[in-house]
C-alpha positions in Angstrom: 73.5 -46.4 -19.0 73.0 -50.2 -19.0 73.3 -52.6 -16.1 71.2 -54.8 -18.4 71.5 -58.6 -17.7 70.9 -60.8 -20.6 67.9 -62.9 -20.8 69.8 -66.1 -19.5 71.8 -64.5 -16.9 71.3 -66.0 -13.3 70.5 -63.5 -10.5 73.1 -65.0 -8.3 75.8 -64.2 -11.1 74.3 -60.6 -11.6 74.3 -60.1 -7.8 77.7 -61.4 -7.2 80.0 -58.8 -5.5 82.6 -59.5 -8.2 80.2 -58.6 -11.0 79.0 -55.4 -9.0 82.6 -54.4 -8.5 83.3 -54.6 -12.1 80.3 -52.3 -12.8 81.4 -49.9 -10.1 85.0 -49.6 -11.5 83.6 -48.9 -14.9 81.6 -46.1 -13.6 84.6 -44.7 -11.9 86.0 -44.0 -15.4 82.7 -42.8 -16.7 82.5 -40.2 -13.9 86.1 -39.0 -14.1 85.7 -38.5 -17.8 82.5 -36.6 -17.4 83.8 -34.5 -14.7 86.8 -33.7 -17.1 84.4 -32.8 -19.8 82.5 -30.4 -17.4 85.7 -28.7 -16.3 86.4 -27.4 -19.8 83.7 -24.8 -19.5 83.4 -22.1 -16.9 81.3 -22.1 -13.8 78.5 -20.3 -15.5 76.5 -19.8 -12.3 73.6 -18.3 -14.2 72.4 -21.7 -15.3 71.9 -22.9 -11.8 69.6 -19.9 -10.8 66.0 -20.5 -10.4 64.2 -18.2 -13.1 67.2 -16.8 -14.6 65.8 -17.7 -18.1 62.3 -17.1 -17.5 62.0 -14.4 -20.2 63.3 -17.0 -22.9 61.1 -19.7 -21.9 58.0 -20.5 -19.9 59.7 -22.4 -16.9 60.3 -21.4 -13.3 63.1 -23.5 -12.6 66.9 -23.1 -13.5 68.5 -23.9 -17.0 69.8 -27.0 -15.6 66.4 -28.0 -14.2 64.9 -27.5 -17.7 67.6 -29.5 -19.2 67.1 -32.4 -16.9 63.6 -32.3 -17.5 63.7 -32.3 -21.2 66.6 -34.8 -21.3 64.7 -37.3 -19.0 61.5 -36.9 -21.0 63.2 -38.3 -24.0 65.0 -41.1 -22.1 61.6 -42.1 -20.5 60.1 -42.6 -23.8 63.0 -44.9 -24.7 62.2 -46.8 -21.4 65.5 -45.8 -19.6 63.6 -45.6 -16.3 62.2 -49.2 -16.4 65.7 -50.3 -15.8 66.5 -51.3 -12.1 69.6 -49.3 -12.0 68.1 -45.9 -13.4 66.6 -43.2 -11.1 65.4 -40.0 -12.9 65.7 -36.6 -11.2 62.4 -35.8 -12.3 59.5 -37.5 -10.4 58.3 -40.5 -12.6 54.6 -39.4 -12.6 55.9 -36.2 -14.5 57.5 -38.2 -17.1 55.9 -39.8 -20.4 55.5 -43.7 -20.5 57.8 -45.7 -22.8 56.9 -45.7 -26.4 58.6 -49.2 -26.9 57.8 -52.2 -24.7 59.7 -52.4 -21.6 62.5 -55.2 -21.2 61.8 -57.9 -18.7 64.4 -58.0 -16.1 64.9 -60.5 -13.4 63.9 -59.6 -9.9 67.1 -58.2 -8.7 66.1 -56.1 -5.8 63.4 -56.4 -3.2 60.8 -54.0 -4.7 59.3 -52.3 -1.5 62.8 -51.5 -0.4 64.0 -50.3 -3.7 60.9 -48.1 -4.3 60.9 -46.5 -0.8 61.3 -42.7 -1.1 64.2 -42.6 1.5 66.3 -44.5 -0.9 66.3 -42.0 -3.8 68.7 -39.4 -3.0 68.8 -37.4 -6.2 68.0 -34.2 -4.5 71.0 -34.4 -2.3 73.2 -35.4 -5.4 71.8 -32.2 -7.3 72.6 -30.1 -4.2 76.2 -31.2 -3.8 76.8 -31.2 -7.6 75.8 -27.6 -8.0 77.0 -26.1 -4.8 80.3 -28.0 -4.3 81.5 -29.9 -7.4 81.0 -27.6 -10.3 82.5 -24.6 -8.3 85.5 -26.8 -7.3 86.4 -28.0 -11.0 85.7 -25.0 -13.2 86.9 -21.4 -13.5 84.8 -18.8 -11.6 83.7 -17.2 -14.9 80.7 -17.0 -17.2 81.8 -18.0 -20.6 78.3 -18.1 -22.2 78.6 -22.0 -23.0 75.2 -22.5 -21.2 73.9 -25.4 -23.5 77.3 -27.2 -23.6 77.8 -26.8 -19.8 74.3 -28.2 -19.0 74.6 -30.9 -21.4 77.8 -32.2 -19.5 76.0 -31.4 -16.1 73.1 -33.8 -17.1 75.5 -36.5 -18.2 77.6 -36.2 -15.0 74.5 -36.2 -12.8 73.0 -39.3 -14.3 76.4 -41.2 -13.9 76.9 -40.1 -10.3 73.3 -41.0 -9.6 73.6 -44.4 -11.1 76.8 -45.0 -9.1 75.2 -44.0 -5.8 72.0 -46.0 -6.2 74.0 -49.0 -7.2 74.5 -49.4 -3.5 71.4 -51.1 -3.6 72.5 -54.0 -5.4 75.6 -54.2 -2.9 73.2 -54.3 0.0 71.0 -57.0 -1.7 74.1 -59.1 -2.5 75.4 -58.9 1.2 71.9 -59.4 2.6 71.2 -62.7 0.6 74.7 -63.9 1.5 74.0 -63.8 5.2 70.5 -62.5 6.1 70.8 -63.8 9.7 73.4 -61.1 10.3 71.2 -58.2 9.1 67.6 -59.2 10.3 68.0 -58.6 14.0 69.3 -55.0 13.3 66.4 -54.5 10.8 63.9 -55.6 13.3 65.0 -53.5 16.2 62.9 -50.6 17.2 64.3 -48.3 15.8 66.3 -50.0 13.3 70.0 -50.2 14.3 71.4 -48.3 11.3 74.9 -48.1 12.8 75.1 -51.8 13.0 73.8 -52.2 9.4 76.3 -49.6 8.2 79.0 -51.6 10.0 78.1 -54.8 8.1 78.5 -53.3 4.7 81.4 -51.0 5.4 85.0 -51.9 4.6 87.4 -49.1 5.2 90.4 -50.8 3.5 88.3 -51.1 0.3 87.3 -47.5 0.5 90.9 -46.4 1.1 92.1 -48.4 -2.1 89.1 -46.7 -4.0 90.5 -43.3 -3.2 94.0 -44.0 -4.3 92.9 -45.6 -7.4 90.7 -42.6 -8.1 93.7 -40.3 -7.6 95.8 -42.3 -10.1 93.1 -42.5 -12.7 92.4 -38.7 -12.5 96.1 -38.1 -12.9 96.4 -40.4 -16.0 93.1 -39.2 -17.6 93.9 -35.5 -16.9 97.1 -35.6 -18.8 97.7 -34.0 -22.3 99.6 -35.6 -24.9 101.9 -33.9 -27.5 101.7 -34.5 -31.3 103.9 -37.6 -31.0 101.7 -39.1 -28.3 104.1 -38.4 -25.4 102.4 -37.5 -22.1 102.9 -34.1 -21.0 102.8 -34.2 -17.2 100.3 -32.3 -15.1 101.6 -29.1 -13.9 102.5 -28.9 -10.1 99.1 -28.5 -8.2 100.9 -27.0 -5.2 101.8 -24.0 -7.3 98.2 -23.6 -8.3 98.3 -25.2 -11.6 96.6 -28.1 -13.1 95.8 -30.3 -16.0 92.4 -31.0 -17.4 91.0 -31.6 -13.9 92.0 -31.0 -10.1 92.8 -34.4 -8.9 91.9 -33.5 -5.4 88.6 -32.6 -6.4 87.9 -36.0 -8.0 89.2 -37.6 -4.7 86.8 -35.2 -2.8 83.9 -36.0 -4.8 84.0 -39.7 -3.7 85.3 -39.2 -0.2 82.9 -36.5 0.8 79.9 -37.2 -1.4 79.7 -40.3 -3.5 80.8 -42.9 -0.7 78.7 -41.3 2.1 75.6 -41.0 0.0 76.0 -44.5 -1.3 76.2 -45.8 2.3 73.0 -43.9 3.1 71.4 -45.6 0.1 72.6 -49.0 1.3 71.4 -48.7 4.8 68.0 -47.1 3.8 67.5 -50.1 1.4 68.4 -52.5 4.4 65.9 -50.8 6.7 63.1 -51.7 4.5 64.5 -54.9 3.1 61.9 -57.0 5.3 58.9 -54.8 4.2 56.2 -57.2 2.9 58.4 -60.3 3.5 56.3 -63.1 5.1 57.3 -64.0 8.5 57.6 -67.6 7.4 60.6 -66.5 5.3 62.3 -64.4 8.0 61.9 -67.5 10.3 63.5 -69.8 7.6 66.4 -67.4 7.1 67.0 -67.4 10.9 66.5 -71.2 11.1 69.2 -71.5 8.4 71.7 -69.7 10.4 71.0 -71.8 13.5 71.4 -75.0 11.4 74.8 -73.9 10.1 75.9 -73.1 13.7 75.8 -69.3 13.3 
């Protein structure tokens, strides 16, 4: 769960697109493995129903809501949510304070933009995860493994949330590289969100990402025999699959992670100039003119 720069790290190095790309690729592996782990258990729709366990515990939400709350309470005490790349599903004001001194991180993001409510999309992540991803990767049964399934749910949700909100680092990196390209669209009334999205979107990169994901899911989803030889995944066109449905992994990124990341990136940029002195904005624009841009 760490995008934790060491004390001597330079902000420019941390926010370099190459460094961010390495982090995102590692998160691909994490998310695929966690989705595979969740797929080993049945759907267990009861754990997503509000009040389904009300007789067992004094809690109005779902079993998953309760698991998230209790897990994030522990994580908050361990200062997890003082890290700039972590966003709890539980409102911060409902979580306990860290019991150990928070680490000091360099200022990586523009705080007013990073803290704006529109940038946090955890409620949308939870919705697509419960209503689309889980039904797509699991057997439509109730196998009674409520604790195990919810544990995997929480781990997968946290990793997906981290991946999507990493978009803020991408936006900050691209903004700092050419603020003059973004400023006119941010200051437009209303902000030109289509233009901002165009500045951060690279369709060819997204296409390569989806190919890479399919290949990873194909490899990670294989079984091995006792001698370490790969047992090929059965033909999915015949309704068979290995540990995970490859198409579901691709769909997770194509239909949910990539679009939500883009929303986070654009919302961050819309608020990137909040609280920035006019002198700084003028300096950014003047620098562009001096360079003939």
